[in-house]
PDB file as gemmi writes it, atoms N, CA and C in Angstrom:
CRYST1    1.000    1.000    1.000  90.00  90.00  90.00 P 1                      
ATOM      1  N   MET A   1     -33.302  12.888  41.436  1.00  0.00           N  
ATOM      2  CA  MET A   1     -32.454  13.401  40.339  1.00  0.00           C  
ATOM      3  C   MET A   1     -32.605  14.800  39.952  1.00  0.00           C  
ATOM      4  N   GLY A   2     -31.326  15.158  39.821  1.00  0.00           N  
ATOM      5  CA  GLY A   2     -31.127  16.761  39.386  1.00  0.00           C  
ATOM      6  C   GLY A   2     -31.942  16.770  38.209  1.00  0.00           C  
ATOM      7  N   VAL A   3     -32.474  18.276  38.418  1.00  0.00           N  
ATOM      8  CA  VAL A   3     -33.029  18.865  37.367  1.00  0.00           C  
ATOM      9  C   VAL A   3     -32.150  20.314  36.879  1.00  0.00           C  
ATOM     10  N   PRO A   4     -32.062  20.227  35.608  1.00  0.00           N  
ATOM     11  CA  PRO A   4     -31.648  21.712  35.008  1.00  0.00           C  
ATOM     12  C   PRO A   4     -32.140  23.093  35.606  1.00  0.00           C  
ATOM     13  N   LYS A   5     -31.675  24.279  36.315  1.00  0.00           N  
ATOM     14  CA  LYS A   5     -32.560  25.082  36.570  1.00  0.00           C  
ATOM     15  C   LYS A   5     -32.854  25.884  35.423  1.00  0.00           C  
ATOM     16  N   GLN A   6     -31.657  26.145  34.490  1.00  0.00           N  
ATOM     17  CA  GLN A   6     -31.716  26.894  33.054  1.00  0.00           C  
ATOM     18  C   GLN A   6     -31.350  26.458  32.238  1.00  0.00           C  
ATOM     19  N   ARG A   7     -31.700  26.700  30.897  1.00  0.00           N  
ATOM     20  CA  ARG A   7     -31.311  25.846  29.926  1.00  0.00           C  
ATOM     21  C   ARG A   7     -29.890  26.325  29.118  1.00  0.00           C  
ATOM     22  N   HIS A   8     -29.552  25.089  28.566  1.00  0.00           N  
ATOM     23  CA  HIS A   8     -28.115  25.659  28.129  1.00  0.00           C  
ATOM     24  C   HIS A   8     -28.119  25.870  26.680  1.00  0.00           C  
ATOM     25  N   THR A   9     -27.237  27.139  26.211  1.00  0.00           N  
ATOM     26  CA  THR A   9     -27.306  27.711  24.949  1.00  0.00           C  
ATOM     27  C   THR A   9     -26.653  26.758  24.097  1.00  0.00           C  
ATOM     28  N   LYS A  10     -26.972  27.227  22.771  1.00  0.00           N  
ATOM     29  CA  LYS A  10     -26.611  26.464  21.294  1.00  0.00           C  
ATOM     30  C   LYS A  10     -24.857  26.448  21.603  1.00  0.00           C  
ATOM     31  N   SER A  11     -24.356  27.879  21.992  1.00  0.00           N  
ATOM     32  CA  SER A  11     -23.107  28.184  22.092  1.00  0.00           C  
ATOM     33  C   SER A  11     -22.392  26.958  22.947  1.00  0.00           C  
ATOM     34  N   ARG A  12     -22.853  26.865  24.106  1.00  0.00           N  
ATOM     35  CA  ARG A  12     -22.287  25.801  25.440  1.00  0.00           C  
ATOM     36  C   ARG A  12     -22.547  24.546  24.745  1.00  0.00           C  
ATOM     37  N   ARG A  13     -23.598  24.403  24.200  1.00  0.00           N  
ATOM     38  CA  ARG A  13     -23.743  22.852  23.681  1.00  0.00           C  
ATOM     39  C   ARG A  13     -22.609  22.371  22.667  1.00  0.00           C  
ATOM     40  N   ASN A  14     -22.744  23.587  21.784  1.00  0.00           N  
ATOM     41  CA  ASN A  14     -21.527  23.342  20.393  1.00  0.00           C  
ATOM     42  C   ASN A  14     -20.188  23.364  21.147  1.00  0.00           C  
ATOM     43  N   LYS A  15     -19.824  24.068  22.107  1.00  0.00           N  
ATOM     44  CA  LYS A  15     -18.425  23.915  22.697  1.00  0.00           C  
ATOM     45  C   LYS A  15     -18.290  22.291  22.779  1.00  0.00           C  
ATOM     46  N   ARG A  16     -19.305  21.906  23.803  1.00  0.00           N  
ATOM     47  CA  ARG A  16     -19.075  20.589  24.380  1.00  0.00           C  
ATOM     48  C   ARG A  16     -18.367  19.495  23.341  1.00  0.00           C  
ATOM     49  N   ARG A  17     -20.012  19.706  22.145  1.00  0.00           N  
ATOM     50  CA  ARG A  17     -19.575  18.593  21.087  1.00  0.00           C  
ATOM     51  C   ARG A  17     -18.511  18.981  20.045  1.00  0.00           C  
ATOM     52  N   MET A  18     -17.303  20.297  20.190  1.00  0.00           N  
ATOM     53  CA  MET A  18     -16.340  20.508  19.292  1.00  0.00           C  
ATOM     54  C   MET A  18     -15.717  19.213  19.064  1.00  0.00           C  
ATOM     55  N   HIS A  19     -15.291  17.993  19.977  1.00  0.00           N  
ATOM     56  CA  HIS A  19     -14.679  17.422  19.424  1.00  0.00           C  
ATOM     57  C   HIS A  19     -14.974  15.979  19.190  1.00  0.00           C  
ATOM     58  N   LEU A  20     -16.346  16.164  18.664  1.00  0.00           N  
ATOM     59  CA  LEU A  20     -17.092  14.750  18.086  1.00  0.00           C  
ATOM     60  C   LEU A  20     -16.991  14.654  16.396  1.00  0.00           C  
ATOM     61  N   TYR A  21     -16.438  14.642  15.904  1.00  0.00           N  
ATOM     62  CA  TYR A  21     -16.411  14.559  14.540  1.00  0.00           C  
ATOM     63  C   TYR A  21     -15.610  13.496  13.724  1.00  0.00           C  
ATOM     64  N   LEU A  22     -15.997  13.069  12.717  1.00  0.00           N  
ATOM     65  CA  LEU A  22     -15.293  11.855  12.011  1.00  0.00           C  
ATOM     66  C   LEU A  22     -13.739  12.391  11.390  1.00  0.00           C  
ATOM     67  N   LYS A  23     -12.796  11.391  11.712  1.00  0.00           N  
ATOM     68  CA  LYS A  23     -11.767  12.098  11.152  1.00  0.00           C  
ATOM     69  C   LYS A  23     -11.367  11.524   9.718  1.00  0.00           C  
ATOM     70  N   VAL A  24     -10.652  11.679   8.661  1.00  0.00           N  
ATOM     71  CA  VAL A  24     -10.351  11.329   7.508  1.00  0.00           C  
ATOM     72  C   VAL A  24      -9.014  10.514   7.674  1.00  0.00           C  
ATOM     73  N   PRO A  25      -9.067   9.013   7.543  1.00  0.00           N  
ATOM     74  CA  PRO A  25      -7.983   7.811   8.102  1.00  0.00           C  
ATOM     75  C   PRO A  25      -6.652   8.401   7.020  1.00  0.00           C  
ATOM     76  N   VAL A  26      -5.605   8.202   7.546  1.00  0.00           N  
ATOM     77  CA  VAL A  26      -4.345   8.532   7.102  1.00  0.00           C  
ATOM     78  C   VAL A  26      -3.960   7.041   6.466  1.00  0.00           C  
ATOM     79  N   LEU A  27      -3.498   7.105   4.945  1.00  0.00           N  
ATOM     80  CA  LEU A  27      -3.761   6.150   3.955  1.00  0.00           C  
ATOM     81  C   LEU A  27      -1.740   5.917   3.294  1.00  0.00           C  
ATOM     82  N   THR A  28      -1.291   5.042   3.338  1.00  0.00           N  
ATOM     83  CA  THR A  28      -0.277   4.985   2.903  1.00  0.00           C  
ATOM     84  C   THR A  28      -0.376   3.694   1.632  1.00  0.00           C  
ATOM     85  N   ARG A  29       1.012   3.649   0.709  1.00  0.00           N  
ATOM     86  CA  ARG A  29       0.855   3.104  -0.323  1.00  0.00           C  
ATOM     87  C   ARG A  29       1.431   1.286   0.348  1.00  0.00           C  
ATOM     88  N   CYS A  30       1.080   0.333  -0.417  1.00  0.00           N  
ATOM     89  CA  CYS A  30       1.773  -0.532   0.143  1.00  0.00           C  
ATOM     90  C   CYS A  30       2.877  -0.999  -0.743  1.00  0.00           C  
ATOM     91  N   PRO A  31       4.311  -1.195  -0.076  1.00  0.00           N  
ATOM     92  CA  PRO A  31       5.128  -0.913  -1.275  1.00  0.00           C  
ATOM     93  C   PRO A  31       5.279  -2.244  -1.833  1.00  0.00           C  
ATOM     94  N   LYS A  32       4.461  -3.482  -1.825  1.00  0.00           N  
ATOM     95  CA  LYS A  32       4.623  -4.718  -2.641  1.00  0.00           C  
ATOM     96  C   LYS A  32       3.536  -4.545  -3.982  1.00  0.00           C  
ATOM     97  N   CYS A  33       2.223  -3.822  -3.214  1.00  0.00           N  
ATOM     98  CA  CYS A  33       1.090  -4.197  -4.794  1.00  0.00           C  
ATOM     99  C   CYS A  33       0.582  -2.481  -5.113  1.00  0.00           C  
ATOM    100  N   GLY A  34       1.172  -1.644  -4.315  1.00  0.00           N  
ATOM    101  CA  GLY A  34       0.941  -0.056  -4.507  1.00  0.00           C  
ATOM    102  C   GLY A  34      -0.401   0.446  -4.248  1.00  0.00           C  
ATOM    103  N   LYS A  35      -1.379  -0.474  -3.580  1.00  0.00           N  
ATOM    104  CA  LYS A  35      -2.841  -0.263  -3.178  1.00  0.00           C  
ATOM    105  C   LYS A  35      -2.658   0.490  -1.874  1.00  0.00           C  
ATOM    106  N   PRO A  36      -3.652   1.312  -1.636  1.00  0.00           N  
ATOM    107  CA  PRO A  36      -3.790   2.290  -0.422  1.00  0.00           C  
ATOM    108  C   PRO A  36      -4.262   1.254   0.810  1.00  0.00           C  
ATOM    109  N   ARG A  37      -3.047   1.333   1.901  1.00  0.00           N  
ATOM    110  CA  ARG A  37      -3.723   0.513   3.256  1.00  0.00           C  
ATOM    111  C   ARG A  37      -3.147   1.370   4.229  1.00  0.00           C  
ATOM    112  N   LEU A  38      -3.659   1.331   5.691  1.00  0.00           N  
ATOM    113  CA  LEU A  38      -3.598   1.991   6.905  1.00  0.00           C  
ATOM    114  C   LEU A  38      -2.015   1.641   7.183  1.00  0.00           C  
ATOM    115  N   PRO A  39      -1.303   2.229   8.011  1.00  0.00           N  
ATOM    116  CA  PRO A  39      -0.132   2.431   8.159  1.00  0.00           C  
ATOM    117  C   PRO A  39      -0.099   1.483   9.273  1.00  0.00           C  
ATOM    118  N   HIS A  40       1.154   0.708   9.342  1.00  0.00           N  
ATOM    119  CA  HIS A  40       1.626  -0.364  10.318  1.00  0.00           C  
ATOM    120  C   HIS A  40       0.519  -1.294  10.371  1.00  0.00           C  
ATOM    121  N   THR A  41      -0.248  -1.868   9.052  1.00  0.00           N  
ATOM    122  CA  THR A  41      -1.224  -3.021   8.828  1.00  0.00           C  
ATOM    123  C   THR A  41      -0.869  -3.836   7.885  1.00  0.00           C  
ATOM    124  N   ILE A  42      -1.352  -5.206   7.670  1.00  0.00           N  
ATOM    125  CA  ILE A  42      -1.298  -6.264   6.790  1.00  0.00           C  
ATOM    126  C   ILE A  42      -1.927  -5.237   5.296  1.00  0.00           C  
ATOM    127  N   CYS A  43      -1.503  -5.522   4.332  1.00  0.00           N  
ATOM    128  CA  CYS A  43      -2.417  -5.118   3.142  1.00  0.00           C  
ATOM    129  C   CYS A  43      -2.909  -6.323   2.649  1.00  0.00           C  
ATOM    130  N   TRP A  44      -4.425  -5.886   2.734  1.00  0.00           N  
ATOM    131  CA  TRP A  44      -5.469  -6.851   2.291  1.00  0.00           C  
ATOM    132  C   TRP A  44      -5.256  -7.321   0.696  1.00  0.00           C  
ATOM    133  N   ASN A  45      -4.707  -6.881   0.140  1.00  0.00           N  
ATOM    134  CA  ASN A  45      -4.510  -7.132  -0.985  1.00  0.00           C  
ATOM    135  C   ASN A  45      -3.859  -7.569  -1.692  1.00  0.00           C  
ATOM    136  N   CYS A  46      -2.709  -7.690  -1.307  1.00  0.00           N  
ATOM    137  CA  CYS A  46      -1.573  -8.789  -1.045  1.00  0.00           C  
ATOM    138  C   CYS A  46      -1.218  -9.619  -0.353  1.00  0.00           C  
ATOM    139  N   GLY A  47      -1.482  -9.364   0.808  1.00  0.00           N  
ATOM    140  CA  GLY A  47      -1.165 -10.057   2.397  1.00  0.00           C  
ATOM    141  C   GLY A  47      -0.040  -9.823   2.534  1.00  0.00           C  
ATOM    142  N   TYR A  48       0.910  -8.862   2.278  1.00  0.00           N  
ATOM    143  CA  TYR A  48       2.310  -8.805   2.923  1.00  0.00           C  
ATOM    144  C   TYR A  48       2.293  -7.457   4.150  1.00  0.00           C  
ATOM    145  N   TYR A  49       3.019  -7.509   4.967  1.00  0.00           N  
ATOM    146  CA  TYR A  49       3.720  -6.862   6.188  1.00  0.00           C  
ATOM    147  C   TYR A  49       4.833  -6.710   6.224  1.00  0.00           C  
ATOM    148  N   LYS A  50       5.664  -5.179   5.770  1.00  0.00           N  
ATOM    149  CA  LYS A  50       6.904  -5.494   6.079  1.00  0.00           C  
ATOM    150  C   LYS A  50       8.104  -6.293   5.268  1.00  0.00           C  
ATOM    151  N   GLY A  51       7.368  -6.413   4.013  1.00  0.00           N  
ATOM    152  CA  GLY A  51       8.201  -7.297   3.214  1.00  0.00           C  
ATOM    153  C   GLY A  51       8.140  -8.884   3.182  1.00  0.00           C  
ATOM    154  N   ILE A  52       7.337  -9.152   4.237  1.00  0.00           N  
ATOM    155  CA  ILE A  52       7.307 -10.397   4.332  1.00  0.00           C  
ATOM    156  C   ILE A  52       5.562 -11.152   4.578  1.00  0.00           C  
ATOM    157  N   GLU A  53       5.099 -12.101   3.705  1.00  0.00           N  
ATOM    158  CA  GLU A  53       3.778 -12.291   3.693  1.00  0.00           C  
ATOM    159  C   GLU A  53       3.270 -13.166   4.947  1.00  0.00           C  
ATOM    160  N   ALA A  54       2.466 -12.006   5.289  1.00  0.00           N  
ATOM    161  CA  ALA A  54       1.982 -12.312   6.577  1.00  0.00           C  
ATOM    162  C   ALA A  54       0.560 -13.512   6.466  1.00  0.00           C  
ATOM    163  N   ILE A  55      -0.013 -13.122   5.454  1.00  0.00           N  
ATOM    164  CA  ILE A  55      -1.027 -14.076   5.331  1.00  0.00           C  
ATOM    165  C   ILE A  55      -1.377 -14.601   3.770  1.00  0.00           C  
ATOM    166  N   ASP A  56      -1.874 -15.674   3.417  1.00  0.00           N  
ATOM    167  CA  ASP A  56      -1.853 -16.245   2.120  1.00  0.00           C  
ATOM    168  C   ASP A  56      -3.400 -15.702   1.594  1.00  0.00           C  
ATOM    169  N   ILE A  57      -3.722 -14.887   0.797  1.00  0.00           N  
ATOM    170  CA  ILE A  57      -5.078 -14.465   0.430  1.00  0.00           C  
ATOM    171  C   ILE A  57      -5.072 -15.291  -0.831  1.00  0.00           C  
ATOM    172  N   LEU A  58      -4.397 -15.792  -1.120  1.00  0.00           N  
ATOM    173  CA  LEU A  58      -5.060 -16.803  -2.261  1.00  0.00           C  
ATOM    174  C   LEU A  58      -5.860 -17.799  -1.849  1.00  0.00           C  
ATOM    175  N   LYS A  59      -5.647 -18.331  -0.801  1.00  0.00           N  
ATOM    176  CA  LYS A  59      -5.980 -19.564  -0.300  1.00  0.00           C  
ATOM    177  C   LYS A  59      -7.410 -19.383   0.078  1.00  0.00           C  
ATOM    178  N   LYS A  60      -8.313 -18.388  -0.101  1.00  0.00           N  
ATOM    179  CA  LYS A  60      -9.586 -18.155   0.136  1.00  0.00           C  
ATOM    180  C   LYS A  60     -10.577 -17.728  -0.604  1.00  0.00           C  
ATOM    181  N   LEU A  61      -9.575 -17.511  -1.899  1.00  0.00           N  
ATOM    182  CA  LEU A  61     -10.508 -17.173  -3.396  1.00  0.00           C  
ATOM    183  C   LEU A  61     -10.964 -18.360  -4.062  1.00  0.00           C  
ATOM    184  N   THR A  62     -11.962 -17.820  -5.139  1.00  0.00           N  
ATOM    185  CA  THR A  62     -12.289 -18.963  -5.814  1.00  0.00           C  
ATOM    186  C   THR A  62     -11.073 -19.292  -7.118  1.00  0.00           C  
ATOM    187  N   LYS A  63     -11.300 -20.515  -7.754  1.00  0.00           N  
ATOM    188  CA  LYS A  63     -10.626 -20.905  -8.598  1.00  0.00           C  
ATOM    189  C   LYS A  63     -10.063 -19.672  -9.566  1.00  0.00           C  
ATOM    190  N   LYS A  64     -11.378 -19.188 -10.309  1.00  0.00           N  
ATOM    191  CA  LYS A  64     -11.539 -18.035 -10.935  1.00  0.00           C  
ATOM    192  C   LYS A  64     -10.521 -16.614 -10.744  1.00  0.00           C  
ATOM    193  N   GLU A  65     -11.105 -16.345  -9.419  1.00  0.00           N  
ATOM    194  CA  GLU A  65     -10.353 -15.217  -8.900  1.00  0.00           C  
ATOM    195  C   GLU A  65      -8.764 -15.284  -8.487  1.00  0.00           C  
ATOM    196  N   LYS A  66      -8.163 -16.598  -7.839  1.00  0.00           N  
ATOM    197  CA  LYS A  66      -7.297 -16.987  -7.864  1.00  0.00           C  
ATOM    198  C   LYS A  66      -6.789 -16.711  -8.960  1.00  0.00           C  
ATOM    199  N   LYS A  67      -6.652 -17.241 -10.001  1.00  0.00           N  
ATOM    200  CA  LYS A  67      -5.930 -17.171 -11.219  1.00  0.00           C  
ATOM    201  C   LYS A  67      -5.581 -15.640 -11.612  1.00  0.00           C  
ATOM    202  N   LYS A  68      -6.958 -14.878 -11.596  1.00  0.00           N  
ATOM    203  CA  LYS A  68      -6.745 -13.421 -11.914  1.00  0.00           C  
ATOM    204  C   LYS A  68      -5.801 -12.527 -10.957  1.00  0.00           C  
ATOM    205  N   ARG A  69      -5.706 -12.856  -9.541  1.00  0.00           N  
ATOM    206  CA  ARG A  69      -4.920 -12.194  -8.931  1.00  0.00           C  
ATOM    207  C   ARG A  69      -3.214 -12.610  -9.374  1.00  0.00           C  
ATOM    208  N   GLU A  70      -3.153 -13.900  -9.448  1.00  0.00           N  
ATOM    209  CA  GLU A  70      -1.694 -14.108  -9.406  1.00  0.00           C  
ATOM    210  C   GLU A  70      -1.408 -13.702 -10.845  1.00  0.00           C  
ATOM    211  N   LYS A  71      -2.128 -13.281 -11.771  1.00  0.00           N  
ATOM    212  CA  LYS A  71      -1.580 -12.795 -12.815  1.00  0.00           C  
ATOM    213  C   LYS A  71      -1.527 -11.419 -12.820  1.00  0.00           C  
ATOM    214  N   GLU A  72      -2.292 -10.891 -11.687  1.00  0.00           N  
ATOM    215  CA  GLU A  72      -1.928  -9.297 -11.758  1.00  0.00           C  
ATOM    216  C   GLU A  72      -0.703  -9.127 -10.894  1.00  0.00           C  
ATOM    217  N   MET A  73      -0.447 -10.162  -9.813  1.00  0.00           N  
ATOM    218  CA  MET A  73       0.752 -10.100  -8.971  1.00  0.00           C  
ATOM    219  C   MET A  73       1.833 -10.151  -9.485  1.00  0.00           C  
ATOM    220  N   LYS A  74       1.888 -11.155 -10.539  1.00  0.00           N  
ATOM    221  CA  LYS A  74       3.186 -11.333 -11.667  1.00  0.00           C  
ATOM    222  C   LYS A  74       3.434 -10.184 -12.807  1.00  0.00           C  
ATOM    223  N   ALA A  75       2.426  -9.308 -13.159  1.00  0.00           N  
ATOM    224  CA  ALA A  75       2.361  -8.512 -14.138  1.00  0.00           C  
ATOM    225  C   ALA A  75       3.575  -7.279 -13.228  1.00  0.00           C  
ATOM    226  N   LYS A  76       2.848  -7.235 -11.864  1.00  0.00           N  
ATOM    227  CA  LYS A  76       3.501  -6.297 -10.858  1.00  0.00           C  
ATOM    228  C   LYS A  76       4.972  -6.458 -10.887  1.00  0.00           C  
ATOM    229  N   GLU A  77       5.205  -7.980 -10.474  1.00  0.00           N  
ATOM    230  CA  GLU A  77       6.754  -8.000 -10.068  1.00  0.00           C  
ATOM    231  C   GLU A  77       7.383  -7.946 -11.277  1.00  0.00           C  
ATOM    232  N   THR A  78       6.992  -8.599 -12.622  1.00  0.00           N  
ATOM    233  CA  THR A  78       7.947  -8.586 -14.030  1.00  0.00           C  
ATOM    234  C   THR A  78       8.901  -7.095 -14.151  1.00  0.00           C  
ATOM    235  N   PRO A  79       8.226  -6.040 -14.275  1.00  0.00           N  
ATOM    236  CA  PRO A  79       9.092  -4.896 -14.695  1.00  0.00           C  
ATOM    237  C   PRO A  79      10.316  -4.611 -13.660  1.00  0.00           C  
ATOM    238  N   ALA A  80       9.964  -4.721 -12.295  1.00  0.00           N  
ATOM    239  CA  ALA A  80      10.880  -4.561 -11.298  1.00  0.00           C  
ATOM    240  C   ALA A  80      12.210  -5.695 -11.373  1.00  0.00           C  
ATOM    241  N   SER A  81      11.690  -7.004 -11.896  1.00  0.00           N  
ATOM    242  CA  SER A  81      12.848  -7.703 -11.747  1.00  0.00           C  
ATOM    243  C   SER A  81      13.642  -7.686 -13.323  1.00  0.00           C  
ATOM    244  N   ALA A  82      12.963  -7.157 -14.162  1.00  0.00           N  
ATOM    245  CA  ALA A  82      13.671  -6.828 -15.643  1.00  0.00           C  
ATOM    246  C   ALA A  82      14.805  -5.823 -15.176  1.00  0.00           C  
ATOM    247  N   LYS A  83      14.442  -4.665 -14.460  1.00  0.00           N  
ATOM    248  CA  LYS A  83      15.318  -3.759 -13.952  1.00  0.00           C  
ATOM    249  C   LYS A  83      16.341  -4.110 -13.525  1.00  0.00           C  
ATOM    250  N   ALA A  84      16.118  -5.100 -12.342  1.00  0.00           N  
ATOM    251  CA  ALA A  84      17.366  -5.516 -11.520  1.00  0.00           C  
ATOM    252  C   ALA A  84      18.317  -6.688 -12.399  1.00  0.00           C  
ATOM    253  N   GLN A  85      17.672  -7.236 -13.474  1.00  0.00           N  
ATOM    254  CA  GLN A  85      18.549  -8.078 -14.142  1.00  0.00           C  
ATOM    255  C   GLN A  85      19.464  -7.235 -14.983  1.00  0.00           C  
ATOM    256  N   ALA A  86      18.762  -6.135 -15.653  1.00  0.00           N  
ATOM    257  CA  ALA A  86      19.622  -5.340 -16.239  1.00  0.00           C  
ATOM    258  C   ALA A  86      20.737  -4.683 -15.455  1.00  0.00           C  
ATOM    259  N   ARG A  87      20.314  -4.207 -14.382  1.00  0.00           N  
ATOM    260  CA  ARG A  87      21.794  -3.604 -13.527  1.00  0.00           C  
ATOM    261  C   ARG A  87      22.727  -4.467 -13.332  1.00  0.00           C  
ATOM    262  N   LYS A  88      22.111  -5.692 -12.923  1.00  0.00           N  
ATOM    263  CA  LYS A  88      22.983  -7.088 -12.810  1.00  0.00           C  
ATOM    264  C   LYS A  88      24.140  -7.197 -13.748  1.00  0.00           C  
ATOM    265  N   GLU A  89      23.520  -7.211 -15.141  1.00  0.00           N  
ATOM    266  CA  GLU A  89      24.170  -7.522 -16.192  1.00  0.00           C  
ATOM    267  C   GLU A  89      25.323  -6.481 -16.235  1.00  0.00           C  
ATOM    268  N   GLU A  90      24.952  -5.267 -16.117  1.00  0.00           N  
ATOM    269  CA  GLU A  90      25.640  -3.718 -16.474  1.00  0.00           C  
ATOM    270  C   GLU A  90      27.055  -4.212 -15.386  1.00  0.00           C  
ATOM    271  N   LYS A  91      26.780  -4.923 -14.217  1.00  0.00           N  
ATOM    272  CA  LYS A  91      27.727  -4.843 -13.249  1.00  0.00           C  
ATOM    273  C   LYS A  91      28.750  -5.699 -13.704  1.00  0.00           C  
ATOM    274  N   THR A  92      28.360  -6.737 -14.155  1.00  0.00           N  
ATOM    275  CA  THR A  92      29.376  -8.169 -14.416  1.00  0.00           C  
ATOM    276  C   THR A  92      29.973  -7.908 -15.900  1.00  0.00           C  
ATOM    277  N   ARG A  93      29.684  -6.807 -16.484  1.00  0.00           N  
ATOM    278  CA  ARG A  93      30.553  -6.416 -17.609  1.00  0.00           C  
ATOM    279  C   ARG A  93      31.788  -6.041 -17.300  1.00  0.00           C  
ATOM    280  N   GLU A  94      32.870  -6.378 -18.059  1.00  0.00           N  
ATOM    281  CA  GLU A  94      34.179  -5.859 -17.802  1.00  0.00           C  
ATOM    282  C   GLU A  94      34.507  -4.882 -19.095  1.00  0.00           C  
ATOM    283  N   GLY A  95      35.708  -4.160 -18.858  1.00  0.00           N  
ATOM    284  CA  GLY A  95      36.344  -3.328 -19.759  1.00  0.00           C  
ATOM    285  C   GLY A  95      35.232  -2.193 -19.941  1.00  0.00           C  
ATOM    286  N   PRO A  96      35.958  -0.989 -21.071  1.00  0.00           N  
ATOM    287  CA  PRO A  96      35.064   0.277 -21.268  1.00  0.00           C  
ATOM    288  C   PRO A  96      33.857  -0.306 -21.865  1.00  0.00           C  
ATOM    289  N   LEU A  97      32.966   0.902 -21.790  1.00  0.00           N  
ATOM    290  CA  LEU A  97      31.675   0.735 -22.738  1.00  0.00           C  
ATOM    291  C   LEU A  97      31.857   1.311 -23.942  1.00  0.00           C  
ATOM    292  N   THR A  98      31.014   0.986 -25.264  1.00  0.00           N  
ATOM    293  CA  THR A  98      31.440   1.144 -26.541  1.00  0.00           C  
ATOM    294  C   THR A  98      30.670   2.358 -26.674  1.00  0.00           C  
ATOM    295  N   LEU A  99      30.504   3.101 -27.927  1.00  0.00           N  
ATOM    296  CA  LEU A  99      29.427   4.299 -28.112  1.00  0.00           C  
ATOM    297  C   LEU A  99      28.051   3.472 -28.047  1.00  0.00           C  
ATOM    298  N   GLU A 100      27.644   2.607 -28.729  1.00  0.00           N  
ATOM    299  CA  GLU A 100      26.812   1.905 -28.578  1.00  0.00           C  
ATOM    300  C   GLU A 100      26.058   1.519 -27.423  1.00  0.00           C  
ATOM    301  N   GLU A 101      26.595   0.959 -26.712  1.00  0.00           N  
ATOM    302  CA  GLU A 101      26.095   0.634 -25.244  1.00  0.00           C  
ATOM    303  C   GLU A 101      25.916   1.865 -24.300  1.00  0.00           C  
ATOM    304  N   LEU A 102      26.820   2.899 -24.468  1.00  0.00           N  
ATOM    305  CA  LEU A 102      26.359   3.974 -24.062  1.00  0.00           C  
ATOM    306  C   LEU A 102      25.023   4.705 -24.300  1.00  0.00           C  
ATOM    307  N   SER A 103      25.039   4.843 -25.644  1.00  0.00           N  
ATOM    308  CA  SER A 103      23.558   5.344 -26.107  1.00  0.00           C  
ATOM    309  C   SER A 103      22.494   4.602 -25.602  1.00  0.00           C  
ATOM    310  N   LYS A 104      22.408   3.325 -25.545  1.00  0.00           N  
ATOM    311  CA  LYS A 104      21.237   2.651 -25.032  1.00  0.00           C  
ATOM    312  C   LYS A 104      20.863   3.561 -23.618  1.00  0.00           C  
ATOM    313  N   LYS A 105      21.635   3.897 -22.771  1.00  0.00           N  
ATOM    314  CA  LYS A 105      21.131   4.400 -21.353  1.00  0.00           C  
ATOM    315  C   LYS A 105      20.255   5.644 -21.441  1.00  0.00           C  
TER     316      LYS A 105                                                      
END                                                                             
């Protein structure tokens, strides 16, 4: 077995170890629930990937946790659906807008 004839310096040792460090993971926001997640992976909070439910996360929860999670998810979805309904109503209206309707915007 080979034995080194001379000691390696700290500089040489540190140059070798230059690439050995932890990297900060890049996180993105889930479009469904808004929690941070790794890109190109399923969101472990809501179970969706690319707008499609990949896993049912409510199945493994207890009754109390399931009720709480459903309530949170419903609260997140409600403002978006209310805005969508308002847009649909605006599109279905016929005729010119009155001054009162213009002031609401």
